[in-house]
N, C-alpha and C positions, 0 to 999 in steps of 0.2 A: 504493500498501498504507500503509496508517494502524497495519500491528499493528507496536510496538518489540519491538527486541530485549530479551530480557531477560539480564539481568546473571550472570553467575556469582559464588559465594559462596562465599572463602574464612573457612575454621574457624580463629580464632587462639585462641593461649593464654600468657595473661600469665604473666613471668618468678616472681613473687611465689605463681601459684597451686600448691596443694598437692592438689588435687582434680584429674580430669579435663575437670571444666568445659571448655568452650571456647565462645567470641562469636563471631557471626559479621557482614562486615561486606566488602558489594559489593566486586568487580574493577573499579572502571573500564575504558571499553571502550580497545581499545590498548597496555594495559597486560597484559603474559604474566606470572601468579604462580604457583609451583608449590610444592608441599608441600618444606620444610627451608627455605623463603626469610625471609629478617628483611624485614618492612615496618610501611611509620611509620603508625599509627592515632589520630585524633581520640581523646580519650578526654574524660569534666567534668571532668579534670585537664591535659588540652594534652596536646600532642602522645605518644605512647610509642612506641619500639621491641619490635615482636612475633614469634612465631616463626610463619605458615602449617603448620598439621596437618593440612587437608585443607583439599579442592576438591571443592565442594558444584555442582549444577545450581540449586538454589534454596535459599531459604528463608523460612518469615514472620516472622522474628528479627531479620533483617538491618536496619538502618537508616543507618549510614553506610556511606561508600567508602572501602575506604584510600587514604592519602596520597600516598604514594610507597613503592615498592621501595629496602630498604639497600644500594647495592652493595656489594659485598664487595672492603676493602682490600685492595691488591696486596703481598701478604710475599713474594714472590720463588718460590713454590711453584707449579712450576704443572702442569696434572692430565694 
């Protein structure tokens, strides 16, 4: 088989954004990302933490991959 597996895409939103625009980043194979997760992405100004607002099957706008998921800090609260 020579068919490549398509990567899922995460639509993310930056903290400073006032509008509803999102930016698409590929989700690397083996990484599980959910809506509401905080992830690190590479921007022109370096790495930054953003929130995932949607998961898409594909995107023509995505060019970069998510770097990693930000692990929630243990605050003593169990769900």
